[in-house]
PDB file of N, CA, C and O in Angstrom:
ATOM      1  N   MET A   1       0.834  -1.176   0.000  1.00  0.00           N
ATOM      2  CA  MET A   1       0.000   0.000   0.000  1.00  0.00           C
ATOM      3  C   MET A   1       0.881   1.241   0.000  1.00  0.00           C
ATOM      4  O   MET A   1       1.869   1.304   0.732  1.00  0.00           O
ATOM      5  N   CYS A   2       0.536   2.202  -0.797  1.00  0.00           N
ATOM      6  CA  CYS A   2       1.248   3.475  -0.847  1.00  0.00           C
ATOM      7  C   CYS A   2       0.546   4.467   0.068  1.00  0.00           C
ATOM      8  O   CYS A   2      -0.679   4.450   0.192  1.00  0.00           O
ATOM      9  N   LEU A   3       1.316   5.320   0.697  1.00  0.00           N
ATOM     10  CA  LEU A   3       0.749   6.265   1.635  1.00  0.00           C
ATOM     11  C   LEU A   3       1.245   7.665   1.332  1.00  0.00           C
ATOM     12  O   LEU A   3       2.450   7.907   1.271  1.00  0.00           O
ATOM     13  N   GLY A   4       0.314   8.583   1.143  1.00  0.00           N
ATOM     14  CA  GLY A   4       0.649   9.991   0.997  1.00  0.00           C
ATOM     15  C   GLY A   4       0.315  10.686   2.300  1.00  0.00           C
ATOM     16  O   GLY A   4      -0.708  10.394   2.919  1.00  0.00           O
ATOM     17  N   VAL A   5       1.167  11.601   2.718  1.00  0.00           N
ATOM     18  CA  VAL A   5       1.005  12.281   3.990  1.00  0.00           C
ATOM     19  C   VAL A   5       0.808  13.775   3.740  1.00  0.00           C
ATOM     20  O   VAL A   5       1.526  14.359   2.929  1.00  0.00           O
ATOM     21  N   PRO A   6      -0.160  14.410   4.426  1.00  0.00           N
ATOM     22  CA  PRO A   6      -0.373  15.837   4.235  1.00  0.00           C
ATOM     23  C   PRO A   6       0.663  16.665   4.981  1.00  0.00           C
ATOM     24  O   PRO A   6       1.125  16.298   6.061  1.00  0.00           O
ATOM     25  N   GLY A   7       1.011  17.783   4.375  1.00  0.00           N
ATOM     26  CA  GLY A   7       1.923  18.726   5.011  1.00  0.00           C
ATOM     27  C   GLY A   7       1.693  20.117   4.469  1.00  0.00           C
ATOM     28  O   GLY A   7       1.080  20.296   3.416  1.00  0.00           O
ATOM     29  N   LYS A   8       2.189  21.103   5.197  1.00  0.00           N
ATOM     30  CA  LYS A   8       2.012  22.506   4.825  1.00  0.00           C
ATOM     31  C   LYS A   8       3.291  23.024   4.171  1.00  0.00           C
ATOM     32  O   LYS A   8       4.384  22.831   4.703  1.00  0.00           O
ATOM     33  N   VAL A   9       3.157  23.674   3.032  1.00  0.00           N
ATOM     34  CA  VAL A   9       4.305  24.218   2.302  1.00  0.00           C
ATOM     35  C   VAL A   9       4.792  25.477   3.014  1.00  0.00           C
ATOM     36  O   VAL A   9       4.064  26.464   3.122  1.00  0.00           O
ATOM     37  N   MET A  10       6.026  25.429   3.496  1.00  0.00           N
ATOM     38  CA  MET A  10       6.603  26.537   4.254  1.00  0.00           C
ATOM     39  C   MET A  10       7.568  27.385   3.419  1.00  0.00           C
ATOM     40  O   MET A  10       7.734  28.576   3.684  1.00  0.00           O
ATOM     41  N   GLU A  11       8.196  26.781   2.420  1.00  0.00           N
ATOM     42  CA  GLU A  11       9.131  27.490   1.543  1.00  0.00           C
ATOM     43  C   GLU A  11       8.987  26.923   0.135  1.00  0.00           C
ATOM     44  O   GLU A  11       8.656  25.751  -0.042  1.00  0.00           O
ATOM     45  N   ILE A  12       9.238  27.760  -0.855  1.00  0.00           N
ATOM     46  CA  ILE A  12       9.279  27.316  -2.249  1.00  0.00           C
ATOM     47  C   ILE A  12      10.560  27.864  -2.856  1.00  0.00           C
ATOM     48  O   ILE A  12      10.897  29.034  -2.673  1.00  0.00           O
ATOM     49  N   PHE A  13      11.275  27.000  -3.585  1.00  0.00           N
ATOM     50  CA  PHE A  13      12.540  27.405  -4.200  1.00  0.00           C
ATOM     51  C   PHE A  13      12.828  26.522  -5.400  1.00  0.00           C
ATOM     52  O   PHE A  13      12.158  25.509  -5.603  1.00  0.00           O
ATOM     53  N   GLY A  14      13.802  26.892  -6.182  1.00  0.00           N
ATOM     54  CA  GLY A  14      14.226  26.090  -7.320  1.00  0.00           C
ATOM     55  C   GLY A  14      15.490  25.323  -6.990  1.00  0.00           C
ATOM     56  O   GLY A  14      16.358  25.807  -6.264  1.00  0.00           O
ATOM     57  N   GLU A  15      15.579  24.127  -7.529  1.00  0.00           N
ATOM     58  CA  GLU A  15      16.776  23.305  -7.340  1.00  0.00           C
ATOM     59  C   GLU A  15      16.941  22.408  -8.560  1.00  0.00           C
ATOM     60  O   GLU A  15      16.053  21.618  -8.882  1.00  0.00           O
ATOM     61  N   ASP A  16      18.085  22.533  -9.242  1.00  0.00           N
ATOM     62  CA  ASP A  16      18.354  21.715 -10.433  1.00  0.00           C
ATOM     63  C   ASP A  16      17.202  21.786 -11.435  1.00  0.00           C
ATOM     64  O   ASP A  16      16.764  20.754 -11.942  1.00  0.00           O
ATOM     65  N   ASP A  17      16.710  22.978 -11.723  1.00  0.00           N
ATOM     66  CA  ASP A  17      15.625  23.213 -12.680  1.00  0.00           C
ATOM     67  C   ASP A  17      14.288  22.609 -12.252  1.00  0.00           C
ATOM     68  O   ASP A  17      13.395  22.454 -13.084  1.00  0.00           O
ATOM     69  N   LEU A  18      14.133  22.266 -10.972  1.00  0.00           N
ATOM     70  CA  LEU A  18      12.872  21.745 -10.453  1.00  0.00           C
ATOM     71  C   LEU A  18      12.307  22.700  -9.413  1.00  0.00           C
ATOM     72  O   LEU A  18      13.056  23.357  -8.691  1.00  0.00           O
ATOM     73  N   ARG A  19      10.993  22.773  -9.341  1.00  0.00           N
ATOM     74  CA  ARG A  19      10.335  23.541  -8.302  1.00  0.00           C
ATOM     75  C   ARG A  19      10.269  22.660  -7.056  1.00  0.00           C
ATOM     76  O   ARG A  19       9.697  21.571  -7.078  1.00  0.00           O
ATOM     77  N   MET A  20      10.863  23.148  -5.976  1.00  0.00           N
ATOM     78  CA  MET A  20      10.966  22.386  -4.734  1.00  0.00           C
ATOM     79  C   MET A  20      10.353  23.191  -3.595  1.00  0.00           C
ATOM     80  O   MET A  20      10.084  24.383  -3.740  1.00  0.00           O
ATOM     81  N   GLY A  21      10.137  22.534  -2.469  1.00  0.00           N
ATOM     82  CA  GLY A  21       9.628  23.219  -1.301  1.00  0.00           C
ATOM     83  C   GLY A  21      10.033  22.515  -0.031  1.00  0.00           C
ATOM     84  O   GLY A  21      10.454  21.358  -0.038  1.00  0.00           O
ATOM     85  N   VAL A  22       9.895  23.242   1.059  1.00  0.00           N
ATOM     86  CA  VAL A  22      10.036  22.656   2.381  1.00  0.00           C
ATOM     87  C   VAL A  22       8.620  22.494   2.910  1.00  0.00           C
ATOM     88  O   VAL A  22       7.852  23.454   2.967  1.00  0.00           O
ATOM     89  N   VAL A  23       8.283  21.263   3.297  1.00  0.00           N
ATOM     90  CA  VAL A  23       6.934  20.940   3.747  1.00  0.00           C
ATOM     91  C   VAL A  23       6.990  20.532   5.212  1.00  0.00           C
ATOM     92  O   VAL A  23       7.837  19.738   5.620  1.00  0.00           O
ATOM     93  N   ASP A  24       6.067  21.093   5.997  1.00  0.00           N
ATOM     94  CA  ASP A  24       5.991  20.812   7.429  1.00  0.00           C
ATOM     95  C   ASP A  24       4.937  19.736   7.668  1.00  0.00           C
ATOM     96  O   ASP A  24       3.765  19.909   7.333  1.00  0.00           O
ATOM     97  N   PHE A  25       5.370  18.629   8.249  1.00  0.00           N
ATOM     98  CA  PHE A  25       4.483  17.518   8.600  1.00  0.00           C
ATOM     99  C   PHE A  25       4.346  17.496  10.118  1.00  0.00           C
ATOM    100  O   PHE A  25       5.048  16.751  10.801  1.00  0.00           O
ATOM    101  N   ALA A  26       3.438  18.316  10.642  1.00  0.00           N
ATOM    102  CA  ALA A  26       3.191  18.384  12.089  1.00  0.00           C
ATOM    103  C   ALA A  26       4.478  18.587  12.870  1.00  0.00           C
ATOM    104  O   ALA A  26       4.718  17.898  13.861  1.00  0.00           O
ATOM    105  N   GLY A  27       5.305  19.525  12.432  1.00  0.00           N
ATOM    106  CA  GLY A  27       6.528  19.859  13.140  1.00  0.00           C
ATOM    107  C   GLY A  27       7.788  19.259  12.562  1.00  0.00           C
ATOM    108  O   GLY A  27       8.888  19.672  12.930  1.00  0.00           O
ATOM    109  N   ILE A  28       7.660  18.303  11.674  1.00  0.00           N
ATOM    110  CA  ILE A  28       8.821  17.706  11.013  1.00  0.00           C
ATOM    111  C   ILE A  28       8.885  18.275   9.601  1.00  0.00           C
ATOM    112  O   ILE A  28       7.942  18.131   8.822  1.00  0.00           O
ATOM    113  N   ARG A  29       9.995  18.920   9.278  1.00  0.00           N
ATOM    114  CA  ARG A  29      10.121  19.564   7.967  1.00  0.00           C
ATOM    115  C   ARG A  29      11.024  18.748   7.048  1.00  0.00           C
ATOM    116  O   ARG A  29      12.103  18.296   7.431  1.00  0.00           O
ATOM    117  N   ARG A  30      10.539  18.580   5.824  1.00  0.00           N
ATOM    118  CA  ARG A  30      11.276  17.827   4.809  1.00  0.00           C
ATOM    119  C   ARG A  30      11.177  18.544   3.472  1.00  0.00           C
ATOM    120  O   ARG A  30      10.221  19.273   3.205  1.00  0.00           O
ATOM    121  N   LYS A  31      12.174  18.324   2.651  1.00  0.00           N
ATOM    122  CA  LYS A  31      12.168  18.871   1.298  1.00  0.00           C
ATOM    123  C   LYS A  31      11.306  17.970   0.417  1.00  0.00           C
ATOM    124  O   LYS A  31      11.338  16.748   0.556  1.00  0.00           O
ATOM    125  N   ALA A  32      10.532  18.580  -0.494  1.00  0.00           N
ATOM    126  CA  ALA A  32       9.689  17.812  -1.409  1.00  0.00           C
ATOM    127  C   ALA A  32       9.704  18.478  -2.774  1.00  0.00           C
ATOM    128  O   ALA A  32       9.825  19.699  -2.882  1.00  0.00           O
ATOM    129  N   CYS A  33       9.581  17.676  -3.802  1.00  0.00           N
ATOM    130  CA  CYS A  33       9.480  18.177  -5.170  1.00  0.00           C
ATOM    131  C   CYS A  33       8.044  18.626  -5.426  1.00  0.00           C
ATOM    132  O   CYS A  33       7.098  17.897  -5.126  1.00  0.00           O
ATOM    133  N   LEU A  34       7.884  19.830  -5.982  1.00  0.00           N
ATOM    134  CA  LEU A  34       6.555  20.379  -6.260  1.00  0.00           C
ATOM    135  C   LEU A  34       6.204  20.320  -7.743  1.00  0.00           C
ATOM    136  O   LEU A  34       5.190  20.886  -8.152  1.00  0.00           O
ATOM    137  N   ALA A  35       7.010  19.657  -8.546  1.00  0.00           N
ATOM    138  CA  ALA A  35       6.815  19.640 -10.002  1.00  0.00           C
ATOM    139  C   ALA A  35       5.488  19.019 -10.426  1.00  0.00           C
ATOM    140  O   ALA A  35       4.925  19.417 -11.446  1.00  0.00           O
ATOM    141  N   TYR A  36       4.978  18.053  -9.666  1.00  0.00           N
ATOM    142  CA  TYR A  36       3.721  17.390 -10.039  1.00  0.00           C
ATOM    143  C   TYR A  36       2.482  18.163  -9.600  1.00  0.00           C
ATOM    144  O   TYR A  36       1.359  17.794  -9.943  1.00  0.00           O
ATOM    145  N   ALA A  37       2.688  19.228  -8.846  1.00  0.00           N
ATOM    146  CA  ALA A  37       1.581  20.076  -8.387  1.00  0.00           C
ATOM    147  C   ALA A  37       1.986  21.538  -8.602  1.00  0.00           C
ATOM    148  O   ALA A  37       2.242  22.262  -7.640  1.00  0.00           O
ATOM    149  N   PRO A  38       2.043  21.963  -9.860  1.00  0.00           N
ATOM    150  CA  PRO A  38       2.564  23.301 -10.167  1.00  0.00           C
ATOM    151  C   PRO A  38       1.724  24.447  -9.600  1.00  0.00           C
ATOM    152  O   PRO A  38       2.198  25.580  -9.523  1.00  0.00           O
ATOM    153  N   GLU A  39       0.487  24.163  -9.206  1.00  0.00           N
ATOM    154  CA  GLU A  39      -0.386  25.208  -8.670  1.00  0.00           C
ATOM    155  C   GLU A  39      -0.113  25.523  -7.199  1.00  0.00           C
ATOM    156  O   GLU A  39      -0.702  26.457  -6.654  1.00  0.00           O
ATOM    157  N   VAL A  40       0.764  24.765  -6.551  1.00  0.00           N
ATOM    158  CA  VAL A  40       1.039  24.930  -5.128  1.00  0.00           C
ATOM    159  C   VAL A  40       1.596  26.320  -4.843  1.00  0.00           C
ATOM    160  O   VAL A  40       2.470  26.830  -5.544  1.00  0.00           O
ATOM    161  N   LYS A  41       1.039  26.921  -3.760  1.00  0.00           N
ATOM    162  CA  LYS A  41       1.508  28.209  -3.283  1.00  0.00           C
ATOM    163  C   LYS A  41       1.983  28.050  -1.837  1.00  0.00           C
ATOM    164  O   LYS A  41       1.675  27.062  -1.171  1.00  0.00           O
ATOM    165  N   LEU A  42       2.729  29.034  -1.376  1.00  0.00           N
ATOM    166  CA  LEU A  42       3.174  29.067   0.003  1.00  0.00           C
ATOM    167  C   LEU A  42       1.967  28.967   0.934  1.00  0.00           C
ATOM    168  O   LEU A  42       0.950  29.617   0.692  1.00  0.00           O
ATOM    169  N   ASP A  43       2.062  28.178   1.977  1.00  0.00           N
ATOM    170  CA  ASP A  43       1.025  27.934   2.989  1.00  0.00           C
ATOM    171  C   ASP A  43      -0.078  26.982   2.533  1.00  0.00           C
ATOM    172  O   ASP A  43      -1.003  26.723   3.304  1.00  0.00           O
ATOM    173  N   ASP A  44      -0.016  26.452   1.313  1.00  0.00           N
ATOM    174  CA  ASP A  44      -0.960  25.422   0.881  1.00  0.00           C
ATOM    175  C   ASP A  44      -0.629  24.108   1.587  1.00  0.00           C
ATOM    176  O   ASP A  44       0.504  23.885   2.015  1.00  0.00           O
ATOM    177  N   TYR A  45      -1.631  23.252   1.699  1.00  0.00           N
ATOM    178  CA  TYR A  45      -1.415  21.886   2.177  1.00  0.00           C
ATOM    179  C   TYR A  45      -1.337  20.970   0.970  1.00  0.00           C
ATOM    180  O   TYR A  45      -2.122  21.092   0.030  1.00  0.00           O
ATOM    181  N   VAL A  46      -0.379  20.048   1.005  1.00  0.00           N
ATOM    182  CA  VAL A  46      -0.186  19.109  -0.095  1.00  0.00           C
ATOM    183  C   VAL A  46      -0.110  17.692   0.459  1.00  0.00           C
ATOM    184  O   VAL A  46       0.227  17.480   1.623  1.00  0.00           O
ATOM    185  N   ILE A  47      -0.429  16.731  -0.397  1.00  0.00           N
ATOM    186  CA  ILE A  47      -0.199  15.327  -0.078  1.00  0.00           C
ATOM    187  C   ILE A  47       1.142  14.959  -0.704  1.00  0.00           C
ATOM    188  O   ILE A  47       1.350  15.140  -1.904  1.00  0.00           O
ATOM    189  N   VAL A  48       2.049  14.439   0.122  1.00  0.00           N
ATOM    190  CA  VAL A  48       3.396  14.083  -0.339  1.00  0.00           C
ATOM    191  C   VAL A  48       3.551  12.573  -0.287  1.00  0.00           C
ATOM    192  O   VAL A  48       3.246  11.928   0.716  1.00  0.00           O
ATOM    193  N   HIS A  49       4.031  12.030  -1.395  1.00  0.00           N
ATOM    194  CA  HIS A  49       4.317  10.592  -1.493  1.00  0.00           C
ATOM    195  C   HIS A  49       5.737  10.440  -2.009  1.00  0.00           C
ATOM    196  O   HIS A  49       6.071  10.970  -3.068  1.00  0.00           O
ATOM    197  N   VAL A  50       6.569   9.728  -1.278  1.00  0.00           N
ATOM    198  CA  VAL A  50       7.987   9.495  -1.584  1.00  0.00           C
ATOM    199  C   VAL A  50       8.705  10.755  -2.070  1.00  0.00           C
ATOM    200  O   VAL A  50       9.452  10.714  -3.048  1.00  0.00           O
ATOM    201  N   GLY A  51       8.475  11.866  -1.384  1.00  0.00           N
ATOM    202  CA  GLY A  51       9.198  13.093  -1.680  1.00  0.00           C
ATOM    203  C   GLY A  51       8.598  13.968  -2.763  1.00  0.00           C
ATOM    204  O   GLY A  51       9.184  14.989  -3.119  1.00  0.00           O
ATOM    205  N   PHE A  52       7.444  13.594  -3.294  1.00  0.00           N
ATOM    206  CA  PHE A  52       6.782  14.371  -4.342  1.00  0.00           C
ATOM    207  C   PHE A  52       5.410  14.825  -3.876  1.00  0.00           C
ATOM    208  O   PHE A  52       4.607  14.012  -3.420  1.00  0.00           O
ATOM    209  N   ALA A  53       5.133  16.132  -3.990  1.00  0.00           N
ATOM    210  CA  ALA A  53       3.788  16.636  -3.725  1.00  0.00           C
ATOM    211  C   ALA A  53       2.928  16.207  -4.906  1.00  0.00           C
ATOM    212  O   ALA A  53       3.214  16.564  -6.049  1.00  0.00           O
ATOM    213  N   ILE A  54       1.867  15.435  -4.631  1.00  0.00           N
ATOM    214  CA  ILE A  54       1.065  14.900  -5.731  1.00  0.00           C
ATOM    215  C   ILE A  54      -0.298  15.561  -5.852  1.00  0.00           C
ATOM    216  O   ILE A  54      -0.973  15.401  -6.869  1.00  0.00           O
ATOM    217  N   SER A  55      -0.718  16.313  -4.816  1.00  0.00           N
ATOM    218  CA  SER A  55      -1.986  17.047  -4.915  1.00  0.00           C
ATOM    219  C   SER A  55      -2.060  18.094  -3.814  1.00  0.00           C
ATOM    220  O   SER A  55      -1.364  18.012  -2.802  1.00  0.00           O
ATOM    221  N   VAL A  56      -2.916  19.072  -4.040  1.00  0.00           N
ATOM    222  CA  VAL A  56      -3.183  20.116  -3.049  1.00  0.00           C
ATOM    223  C   VAL A  56      -4.480  19.751  -2.335  1.00  0.00           C
ATOM    224  O   VAL A  56      -5.445  19.326  -2.971  1.00  0.00           O
ATOM    225  N   VAL A  57      -4.503  19.919  -1.008  1.00  0.00           N
ATOM    226  CA  VAL A  57      -5.711  19.671  -0.222  1.00  0.00           C
ATOM    227  C   VAL A  57      -5.964  20.881   0.671  1.00  0.00           C
ATOM    228  O   VAL A  57      -5.064  21.686   0.908  1.00  0.00           O
ATOM    229  N   ASP A  58      -7.197  21.004   1.164  1.00  0.00           N
ATOM    230  CA  ASP A  58      -7.490  22.107   2.075  1.00  0.00           C
ATOM    231  C   ASP A  58      -7.148  21.696   3.510  1.00  0.00           C
ATOM    232  O   ASP A  58      -6.814  20.540   3.771  1.00  0.00           O
ATOM    233  N   GLN A  59      -7.238  22.659   4.438  1.00  0.00           N
ATOM    234  CA  GLN A  59      -6.874  22.408   5.828  1.00  0.00           C
ATOM    235  C   GLN A  59      -7.724  21.319   6.462  1.00  0.00           C
ATOM    236  O   GLN A  59      -7.225  20.506   7.239  1.00  0.00           O
ATOM    237  N   GLU A  60      -9.008  21.304   6.129  1.00  0.00           N
ATOM    238  CA  GLU A  60      -9.894  20.305   6.713  1.00  0.00           C
ATOM    239  C   GLU A  60      -9.505  18.894   6.280  1.00  0.00           C
ATOM    240  O   GLU A  60      -9.518  17.967   7.091  1.00  0.00           O
ATOM    241  N   GLU A  61      -9.160  18.732   5.005  1.00  0.00           N
ATOM    242  CA  GLU A  61      -8.741  17.420   4.509  1.00  0.00           C
ATOM    243  C   GLU A  61      -7.426  16.991   5.158  1.00  0.00           C
ATOM    244  O   GLU A  61      -7.252  15.819   5.492  1.00  0.00           O
ATOM    245  N   ALA A  62      -6.503  17.936   5.338  1.00  0.00           N
ATOM    246  CA  ALA A  62      -5.239  17.623   6.012  1.00  0.00           C
ATOM    247  C   ALA A  62      -5.514  17.146   7.436  1.00  0.00           C
ATOM    248  O   ALA A  62      -4.918  16.169   7.889  1.00  0.00           O
ATOM    249  N   ALA A  63      -6.414  17.832   8.141  1.00  0.00           N
ATOM    250  CA  ALA A  63      -6.758  17.437   9.518  1.00  0.00           C
ATOM    251  C   ALA A  63      -7.392  16.049   9.549  1.00  0.00           C
ATOM    252  O   ALA A  63      -7.075  15.239  10.420  1.00  0.00           O
ATOM    253  N   ARG A  64      -8.293  15.772   8.592  1.00  0.00           N
ATOM    254  CA  ARG A  64      -8.923  14.437   8.533  1.00  0.00           C
ATOM    255  C   ARG A  64      -7.875  13.357   8.255  1.00  0.00           C
ATOM    256  O   ARG A  64      -7.930  12.271   8.832  1.00  0.00           O
ATOM    257  N   SER A  65      -6.933  13.656   7.381  1.00  0.00           N
ATOM    258  CA  SER A  65      -5.882  12.685   7.057  1.00  0.00           C
ATOM    259  C   SER A  65      -5.023  12.382   8.281  1.00  0.00           C
ATOM    260  O   SER A  65      -4.717  11.222   8.559  1.00  0.00           O
ATOM    261  N   TYR A  66      -4.630  13.438   9.019  1.00  0.00           N
ATOM    262  CA  TYR A  66      -3.842  13.217  10.234  1.00  0.00           C
ATOM    263  C   TYR A  66      -4.614  12.372  11.236  1.00  0.00           C
ATOM    264  O   TYR A  66      -4.046  11.479  11.865  1.00  0.00           O
ATOM    265  N   ALA A  67      -5.917  12.651  11.390  1.00  0.00           N
ATOM    266  CA  ALA A  67      -6.738  11.879  12.326  1.00  0.00           C
ATOM    267  C   ALA A  67      -6.799  10.414  11.911  1.00  0.00           C
ATOM    268  O   ALA A  67      -6.721   9.522  12.756  1.00  0.00           O
ATOM    269  N   MET A  68      -6.940  10.165  10.612  1.00  0.00           N
ATOM    270  CA  MET A  68      -7.010   8.792  10.123  1.00  0.00           C
ATOM    271  C   MET A  68      -5.675   8.074  10.330  1.00  0.00           C
ATOM    272  O   MET A  68      -5.653   6.912  10.733  1.00  0.00           O
ATOM    273  N   LEU A  69      -4.565   8.760  10.055  1.00  0.00           N
ATOM    274  CA  LEU A  69      -3.248   8.161  10.261  1.00  0.00           C
ATOM    275  C   LEU A  69      -3.024   7.848  11.739  1.00  0.00           C
ATOM    276  O   LEU A  69      -2.469   6.803  12.081  1.00  0.00           O
ATOM    277  N   ALA A  70      -3.454   8.751  12.605  1.00  0.00           N
ATOM    278  CA  ALA A  70      -3.315   8.521  14.044  1.00  0.00           C
ATOM    279  C   ALA A  70      -4.147   7.317  14.471  1.00  0.00           C
ATOM    280  O   ALA A  70      -3.692   6.495  15.267  1.00  0.00           O
ATOM    281  N   GLU A  71      -5.358   7.214  13.948  1.00  0.00           N
ATOM    282  CA  GLU A  71      -6.242   6.097  14.289  1.00  0.00           C
ATOM    283  C   GLU A  71      -5.634   4.765  13.851  1.00  0.00           C
ATOM    284  O   GLU A  71      -5.802   3.748  14.524  1.00  0.00           O
ATOM    285  N   MET A  72      -4.927   4.779  12.718  1.00  0.00           N
ATOM    286  CA  MET A  72      -4.296   3.554  12.224  1.00  0.00           C
ATOM    287  C   MET A  72      -2.997   3.243  12.957  1.00  0.00           C
ATOM    288  O   MET A  72      -2.395   2.192  12.736  1.00  0.00           O
ATOM    289  N   GLY A  73      -2.557   4.159  13.835  1.00  0.00           N
ATOM    290  CA  GLY A  73      -1.318   3.934  14.577  1.00  0.00           C
ATOM    291  C   GLY A  73      -0.074   4.274  13.800  1.00  0.00           C
ATOM    292  O   GLY A  73       1.015   3.836  14.169  1.00  0.00           O
ATOM    293  N   ASN A  74      -0.197   5.045  12.727  1.00  0.00           N
ATOM    294  CA  ASN A  74       0.956   5.376  11.893  1.00  0.00           C
ATOM    295  C   ASN A  74       1.649   6.667  12.296  1.00  0.00           C
ATOM    296  O   ASN A  74       2.568   7.107  11.605  1.00  0.00           O
ATOM    297  N   LEU A  75       1.239   7.279  13.384  1.00  0.00           N
ATOM    298  CA  LEU A  75       1.860   8.526  13.819  1.00  0.00           C
ATOM    299  C   LEU A  75       2.472   8.391  15.207  1.00  0.00           C
ATOM    300  O   LEU A  75       2.638   9.387  15.911  1.00  0.00           O
ATOM    301  N   GLU A  76       2.801   7.189  15.598  1.00  0.00           N
ATOM    302  CA  GLU A  76       3.405   6.984  16.908  1.00  0.00           C
ATOM    303  C   GLU A  76       4.687   7.779  17.013  1.00  0.00           C
ATOM    304  O   GLU A  76       5.518   7.769  16.105  1.00  0.00           O
ATOM    305  N   GLY A  77       4.838   8.469  18.132  1.00  0.00           N
ATOM    306  CA  GLY A  77       6.034   9.260  18.356  1.00  0.00           C
ATOM    307  C   GLY A  77       5.964  10.666  17.784  1.00  0.00           C
ATOM    308  O   GLY A  77       6.892  11.451  17.976  1.00  0.00           O
ATOM    309  N   ILE A  78       4.884  11.003  17.086  1.00  0.00           N
ATOM    310  CA  ILE A  78       4.720  12.344  16.547  1.00  0.00           C
ATOM    311  C   ILE A  78       3.647  13.045  17.366  1.00  0.00           C
ATOM    312  O   ILE A  78       2.519  12.563  17.470  1.00  0.00           O
ATOM    313  N   ASP A  79       4.003  14.173  17.940  1.00  0.00           N
ATOM    314  CA  ASP A  79       3.071  14.928  18.771  1.00  0.00           C
ATOM    315  C   ASP A  79       2.331  15.926  17.889  1.00  0.00           C
ATOM    316  O   ASP A  79       2.842  17.007  17.597  1.00  0.00           O
ATOM    317  N   LEU A  80       1.121  15.556  17.466  1.00  0.00           N
ATOM    318  CA  LEU A  80       0.334  16.420  16.591  1.00  0.00           C
ATOM    319  C   LEU A  80      -0.373  17.502  17.386  1.00  0.00           C
ATOM    320  O   LEU A  80      -0.789  17.272  18.522  1.00  0.00           O
ATOM    321  N   PRO A  81      -0.511  18.687  16.794  1.00  0.00           N
ATOM    322  CA  PRO A  81      -1.274  19.738  17.464  1.00  0.00           C
ATOM    323  C   PRO A  81      -2.752  19.376  17.488  1.00  0.00           C
ATOM    324  O   PRO A  81      -3.222  18.581  16.674  1.00  0.00           O
ATOM    325  N   ASP A  82      -3.489  19.975  18.441  1.00  0.00           N
ATOM    326  CA  ASP A  82      -4.937  19.754  18.508  1.00  0.00           C
ATOM    327  C   ASP A  82      -5.648  20.413  17.346  1.00  0.00           C
ATOM    328  O   ASP A  82      -6.762  20.026  16.992  1.00  0.00           O
ATOM    329  N   GLU A  83      -5.010  21.404  16.754  1.00  0.00           N
ATOM    330  CA  GLU A  83      -5.610  22.054  15.582  1.00  0.00           C
ATOM    331  C   GLU A  83      -4.514  22.364  14.585  1.00  0.00           C
ATOM    332  O   GLU A  83      -3.343  22.490  14.943  1.00  0.00           O
ATOM    333  N   ILE A  84      -4.909  22.484  13.334  1.00  0.00           N
ATOM    334  CA  ILE A  84      -3.988  22.816  12.251  1.00  0.00           C
ATOM    335  C   ILE A  84      -4.470  24.146  11.684  1.00  0.00           C
ATOM    336  O   ILE A  84      -5.503  24.205  11.018  1.00  0.00           O
ATOM    337  N   ASP A  85      -3.722  25.207  11.950  1.00  0.00           N
ATOM    338  CA  ASP A  85      -4.083  26.557  11.477  1.00  0.00           C
ATOM    339  C   ASP A  85      -5.528  26.900  11.787  1.00  0.00           C
ATOM    340  O   ASP A  85      -6.251  27.391  10.920  1.00  0.00           O
ATOM    341  N   GLY A  86      -5.950  26.647  13.010  1.00  0.00           N
ATOM    342  CA  GLY A  86      -7.295  27.013  13.420  1.00  0.00           C
ATOM    343  C   GLY A  86      -8.347  25.952  13.176  1.00  0.00           C
ATOM    344  O   GLY A  86      -9.477  26.101  13.641  1.00  0.00           O
ATOM    345  N   VAL A  87      -8.015  24.873  12.453  1.00  0.00           N
ATOM    346  CA  VAL A  87      -8.961  23.795  12.197  1.00  0.00           C
ATOM    347  C   VAL A  87      -8.703  22.706  13.222  1.00  0.00           C
ATOM    348  O   VAL A  87      -7.614  22.133  13.263  1.00  0.00           O
ATOM    349  N   ILE A  88      -9.696  22.419  14.046  1.00  0.00           N
ATOM    350  CA  ILE A  88      -9.545  21.413  15.094  1.00  0.00           C
ATOM    351  C   ILE A  88      -9.601  20.026  14.474  1.00  0.00           C
ATOM    352  O   ILE A  88     -10.487  19.720  13.676  1.00  0.00           O
ATOM    353  N   ARG A  89      -8.630  19.187  14.861  1.00  0.00           N
ATOM    354  CA  ARG A  89      -8.602  17.824  14.345  1.00  0.00           C
ATOM    355  C   ARG A  89      -9.831  17.076  14.812  1.00  0.00           C
ATOM    356  O   ARG A  89     -10.268  17.237  15.951  1.00  0.00           O
ATOM    357  N   PRO A  90     -10.392  16.253  13.932  1.00  0.00           N
ATOM    358  CA  PRO A  90     -11.558  15.435  14.330  1.00  0.00           C
ATOM    359  C   PRO A  90     -11.166  14.417  15.387  1.00  0.00           C
ATOM    360  O   PRO A  90     -12.010  13.644  15.841  1.00  0.00           O
TER     361      PRO A  90
END
């Protein structure tokens, strides 16, 4: 099974002719390629799979995804906030 994880785009920059970004996953920041989602803007939420942003989602969808991942036990050791930019996690 493949798993995409939601994160918030904190920085956008170019690297080796690719559009890249720094994405925050509930406090953990990682670099991701934004080439597959050219519409991404700063502060957007994206679904990232193996280092590639594959779609843009809204804050509510990101919160639902985090809740589902937590319910499945896939977020052990990650301290998620009770809300994401004002949206309370379900």
